[in-house]
N, C-alpha and C positions, 0 to 999 in steps of 0.2 A: 608699502608692505610687500609687493611683489619683488621689488629690488632687493629688500633685505632677505627675503627667502632665497633668492638666487644667489646672493653673496654667501649665505650660510651653506647652501648645497656645494657651491664651488669650493669652500673651504674644506668640506669633508673629503674631497677626492684629491686634494693636494697634500703637501707634507704636513705631518701632524706636530712639527716643531713649534714651540710656543713663540708668539709674536714678540718682537722686540719693540721698544719705544722708537718712534721715528719710521716705523715700517707701515704705518697706516695707509699712506699713499700707494705704496707697492701692493699691499693687501687688496685695496680697492680696485687697482688696475687688474690684479690677478682674478678677482671675482668677476669683473666685467668680461675679461677674456674667456673665463670659464663659461659664463652665460652664453657667450657668442659661439664658442667652439668647445664643447664638452670632451671631444677627443683630445684636442691640444691641452686641455686643462689637466688631463691625467699625465702629469709630468714630474719634473724634479722639484726639489725644495726651493730652487732658486727661481724667484719670480721672473716673468718675462722670457724664459728660455724653453718653455714647455714645448711648443709646437716643434721646434727643431730637435728637442731631445727625442720626442716620440718618433720623428721621422727617422732619426738615426738608429734608434733601437728597431724600428720595423725593417730598415734596410739590412741590419745585421741578422735579423730573424729570417729575412728572405734568402740571404747568402747561406745560412745554415740549412734551411729548407732545400735549397738547390743542391747542396752537398749530398743530402741523403738521396735525392731523386736522380741525380746525374750519375751516380757511381755505377750502377749496373749497366746504364746505357753506355757509358764510355768503355767499361771493361769488356762488354760483349764484343765490340769492334776489335779490341786488342787481343782477344783470346787466341786466335790462330797463331799470332806471333809469339805469345807467351808460351804456348804449348811447343812451338818450334825450338825455343831456347831451353826451357826447363824439362821438356819431355813429360811423361805421366799422362798420356792421352786418356787412359782408362779412368783417370780421377778428375777429368775436365769438368763434369757437371758439379762436382763438390765445391768448385771455386765460387759458383753462384749459390748453391744450396746451403753452404756453411753461412754465408752472409745473410740469406733470407731467413734461415732458421733463428739465428742470433737475433736478428732484428724483430721478428715476430714474437719470440719468447720474452724478450726484455721490455717490450713496449708497454705492458700494464705495470711493470715493476717501476719503471722510470716515472710513470704518471703518479703512482702512489708515493713514491719517495719525494716528489715535488710538493705533494700535498702536505706531507708530514714535516719536511725539513726546509722548505723554501724553494721557490721555483728557480731563482737565479743560480745558486751554487750547483744545484743538481743539473741544470742545463749546461752550465760551463763544463762540469765534469764529463758530461756526455760528449761535448765537442772535443775535449782534450783526449778522451778515449778513442774517438773516431779518428783524430789526427794521428795518434799513436799507431793505431792499426794501419793507417794509410802509409805512414812512413815504413813501418815493418814489412808491409806488403811489397812496397817498392824495392826493398832490400832482399827479398826471398831468393833463396838459392836453389830450391827444388819445389816441387808441386806440394809436397806435404807441409813445408813451411808457408807457402802461400795460402793453402786452405785454412791453417790455424790463425794466421794473421788476419784473413778475411773475417773469420768468426769474431775476432776482437773488434774489427772495424764495424761489423754488424751490430755488436752490443752497443757501440756508441750511437750508431745510426738509429737504433730503436728509441733513444732519448731525444733525437734531433727533431723529429716530426712532432712528437708529443709535447716537447718543450715549446716549440714554436706555437702550436695552437692553444696551449694552456697560457702562456704568457700573453698572447694577444687577447685571450679571454679575461685575463686579469686587467689589461691596460684599457681595453676598448669595450665600452658598454654594448651590449647586443644590438641595440637600436642603431648604433653608429658603425657596427662592425662590417655591415654590408659593403661599405665604401672600400674596404681592403680586400673584397673577395676577387676582384679583378687582378690584383697583385699576386694572390696565391695561384689563381688559375693561370696567369702568365707564366709563372715560374714553372709550373707543371707542364705547359705547352713548350716552353723553351727547353726543358730538360729532354722531353721525348723527341723533339725535332732536332735539337742541336747535339744531343748526346752522341749518336752515331757519328756525326760530322766531326765533332771535336775529337772523339776517341781515335778516328781514322787519320786526322791531321797530326795529332800528338804522336801516335805510334810510328807514322811515316817519317816524321821529321826529327823527333826527340828520343824515340825509343819508348817500349811499353811501360817502363818504370815510371816514366813521367805521367802516365795515366793515373797513378796513385799520388805522386808528388804534388800534382797540380792542386790537390786539395789543401795542402799546408798554408800557402800564402792566403787563400780565401778563408780558411778556418782562423788563422791568426788575426785577420782583419775583424772577423766577427767576434772574436774573443774580446779584443781590445775596445770595440765599440760598446759591447754589453757590459764589460767590466766598468768602463768610465761613466756610462749614461744611465744604465738600468739600475734603479735602487728600489727594490722591493722590500717589504718588512720581512725580517728573519722570523722563522717559525722553529718551534722545537715541540714535537709531541712526546709525551712521556711513554706512550705505549710502544711495546716492542714490535719490530718489523715481523710480518707474519711470514716467516721463513718457510713453514711447511706449505702454506698456500701458495707461495711463490713457486716452491719446488714442484708441487703437483700441477700447477698451471703451466709451468715450463715443459714438463713431460707431456702433458696433454696437447699443447700447441705443437710441440716438436713431433709427436706421433701424427698429428693431422697433416702437418706440412710434408712429412716424409711420405705418407700415404698418397697424398695428391701429386707429389713429385715423382715417386717411383712407380706408382700403379700404372700398369699398361705399358711401361717402358723398361726399367730395370727388372721388374718382376710382373708376373701376370696378376690381374686384379683378384683372382681367386687363390693365389699362392699362399703358402703357409706364412711367409714373412709378412705379407700385407694383412693377413688375418690377425697375426700376432700384434702388429702395430696398431690396428683398429681396436683390439681388446685392451691393449695398454692405454690407448688414448681415452677411450670411454671410461675405463676404471679410474684413471687419474683425474678426469674431468668431474666424475660423480664424487670422488673424494675431495676435490677441490670445492664444490659447492657445499658439501657438508662442512668443511673447515671454515668457510666463509661465515657461516651462521654462528660459530663459536669464537672466532678470532676478535681480539680487542680492536685491532686495526687492520681490517681485512684488505688484501690487495685490490679486490673488486667488490666493494660493498654492494650486497644484493639489493639494498633499498633503492638504489638509483633505478633499478628496473621496475619499481612500482609506478614510476612516471610513465604513463601511456606513450607520450610523445618521445621519450627517450628510447624506450623499447622499439617503437615503430621506426624511428630514425636509424637504430642499429640495423634493423632488417633492410631498410632501404639502402643504407651504405653498403651492406654485405652484397646486395644485387648489383649496385653501381660498380662496385670492385669486380664482381663476376663478369659483368658485361664489358666494362672498359678494357680490362687487360686481356680478355679473350678477343676483342676487336683489334687491339694493338698487335696481337700476335698473328692473326689470320689475314688481315687486310693486306699488309706488305706481301705476304706469301702469294695471296691471289693475284695481286697486281704484278708481281714479278713473274709467277709461273704462267698466268693465263693472259695478262695484258702486255707481257714483254717489257715491263719498266726495269730500269736499272736498279741493281741492289746497292750501288755506291751512295746514293742519296735516299736510302730507305726511309729515314725520318721524314723527308719532305712529302712522301707519299700520304702521310697522315694529316697533312696541312688542312684540308677542308674540315675534318672532324675536330681537330684541336683549335682552329681558328674560330669555328662556330662555338665551341666550348667556352673560349676566352670572352667572346662578345656577349654571349648569353649570360655568362657568369658576372660580368661587369653590369650589365642591365638589371639583372636580378638583385644585385647588391645595391645599386642606387635606388631602385624602387622600394626595396625593403627598408633602407635608410630613410627615405622621404615619407613613406606611408606607415611604416611599422607593421605592415601586413606580409605574410610569407607563405601562407597555406596554398596559394595557387601554384607556386613554383614547383613543389614536389609532384603535384598532380600533373601539371602540364609536362614537367620533365620526364616523368615516368611514361606518360602517354606518348611523347616524342620518341623515347627509347623503344617502346614496343613497335611503333610504326617504322622507325628507321631501321631496326634489326630485321623486321619482316621484308622491308624493301631490299636490304642487303642479301637476304636469303634468295631473292629472285635473280641475283646475278648469274649469268652463264658465260659461255665462251664468247659471245658476241657483244656483251655489254661494254659500252664505251667508257673511257676514263671520266668524261663529263658526267655521265649518268651515275657512275659509281661515286664520284665526288660529291654529287647532290645527296645521295643516300647517306654518305659519311657525315655530311653537314647536318642532317636531320638527327642522327645519333649524337653528334657532338653538341647540338643545341639542347638536347634532352639532358646529357650529362652536366652541361654547364649550369642547368637549373638545379641540379641535385648536389654536385660535389661539395660545395661549401655551405649550402643551406642545411644539410644534414648535420654538420658540425655546429653550425649557429644554433639550431633548434636543440640539439643535444645539450650544448652548454647552458642554454637558457632554461633547461629543465631540471637543473640540479642547483645545490647551494654552492656558494663560492669555495667552501672547504672541499668540495668534491670536484673542483674544476679539472684537476689533473686525471683523476680516474675517469671522469666522463670523456675527456679528450683522447685518453689512451684506448679506452673501450671502444669508442667510435673508429679510431684509427685501426685497431685490432680487427674489428668485424670486416672493415674494408680490405684489410690485408688478406684475411682468411677467404674473403669472397673472391679475390683475384687468384688465390691458390686453387680454389675449387673450380673457378671459371676456366683457368688454363688447363687443369687436369681433365675435367669433364668433356668441355668442348674439344679438347685435344684428342681424347680417346674416341669421341664420336667421328671427328674428322679423319683420324688415322684408319678406323675401321672402314668408313665409306670409300676413302681413296683406295684402299687395298681390294676392296670388292669391285669397284668400277674397273680398276686396272686388270683384274683377273677376267672380268667379262669382256673387255674391249681388246686386251692384248694377250690374253691367254697366259701361257707358262711364262713368256718374256715379261709380261706385265707383273705377274706375281713375284718374279725374281727381281725386278727393279725395285720394288717397294718392300722387299723382304726385310731389309735391315732398318729402313726409315721410310715413312710416307711423305717426309718433307725433303725434296732433292734441292741441292744448291744449284746455282746457275751453270757451273762447270759440269756437273753430272747430267743436267738436263740437256746441255748442248751436245753431249755425246750420244744421246739416244737416237735410234733411227726415227725417221719422220712419223711413222705410224705410232710408235711408242710415246713419242712426244706429244702427239695430238691426243692420244688416249690419256695421258697424264693431265693435260690441260682440262679434259673433260671430268676427270677424276677429282681434281682440285676444285673445280667449280661445284661439283656434287658434294664434296666434303665441306666446303664453306657454306653451301645451302643448308646442310644439316646442322652445322654448328651455330650459324645465326638464327635458325629457326628455333632451336632450343634456347638461345639467348632472348629471343622475343617472348617465349613462354615464361622464362623466369622472370623477365621484366614485368609481366603482368602482376607478379607478387608485390613488386615495389608499388605499383599503381594502386592496388587494393590497399596497401598499408598507407599510402599517402592520403587516400580519401578519409581515413579515420583519424588523421592528425587533427588535434585540437589547437586552434590558433590562440595561443596564450600571448598576451602583449609583451613585447620584448622589453627587457630591463633597460633603464637608462642609467646615466652615470651615478655611481654610488649606491645603486639599488641591489638588493640581494635576490635570492631566488624567487621570492614571493613578491618582489617589487618593493619590499620595505627597505629602509635604510639599514645597512649593515656597517660593520666596523671599517674604517677607512683603509683603502688599498693604496699604498704609495708606490709610485714608480722610482 
């Protein structure tokens, strides 16, 4: 009886094609394989090839994920060379801002399109758009063209991360998905550590244009693998796309990102331009919420927020993004300015944090897969973030690299417990038909968290650095940091000894304030994690409530 039930379950997650005479043996073999390995069973219609097919698809997804994450890391290193050739220094920030804006604004739209019209075609479209933007960026002849082409690239990038998460959500049951968390965390760590190194190497040896062209062969490999191996059922929803909702959400997100990008740098926080953007953003988001209650196929269905777990994981993801990108920004600055580390290998300075994140993510994934329990990880992860950020706030001019490395490892361990668990719980909290919007919403909240983290922690850091420089170095100190509170190595080396020592104390004081704020914000994630309800993770072929749903075919 148990064997028959397993065979029936295995059949439900494989191809829905009718069986042919003589295929009985193959079907029995497929059922046995499914019972032994539910992940491998989620495969193609060709019996016996499922495990390899899933591995190929996952490898292609990891390549696509790396494309999205590596891009800004590589381009950041190449920017001085780009400006030297194209000019337009006054527009430099827009090269990054255009990409970030397009990515954030398009993320929820890609998720909804995947839910409505099928994941595979939409995901492949986003890859093609990303590659077109990459090719055009590499051919740019002036800064205006580069900014425009980077926006096209960002539009495609918005679909890459969402597509990866949603397709994995379709292929791998939540109970088994933990096995692959280490892969995702590994890609993230590799991008952050290797990005600056790869960017510098490419720029020095091949020229800055290859910083964009390098995406093309990787993207083509991903496209070929996905086209050949990934076979998801085609969808077609009769409802029209919610164009008004998409437009309002785009305006709202764009306003938020511009406020966090320009506030305190391009414009004062209380300036008319920032106030205008805040007003436009708030009005657009209020209008968006109203439209979502009326639309037939809303871009972000509000009913998904009725799930307590989904809402809490959105908050935790926002905080994780806030903390992580703030740490990535200020830790290398502290180590270069105060501890005298080389800027050449700046990505390696984060190795203790990213290594700990990778290890704990793998452990969390394995434990979740073997036990089906996950609530402890958001709680432990949030607590470790609070403790780690508080320890980082204690760093001063005498803190050794070993000590700061240990503090970073504590923060990394906390983030490793959170980064993929938030996506896992979010996806487990919605029905399969909302997998795309759940993935895109979680990604969006993390992205917005990073924007707020960099802006707010950056503003606090800059204010503190300028105050301490004025206190310790007088008029010279105020003049040194008048343009920017973040000095590069060349500018720092030119300072008189007294001013340089004052700047080191100022940076230590600035990082103290920034990380102390991060610790306070991380308490919000800890409180949210405590209230997460541990809902059993769905197995193969199960829907949102654990009941059997229509077959999902790879």
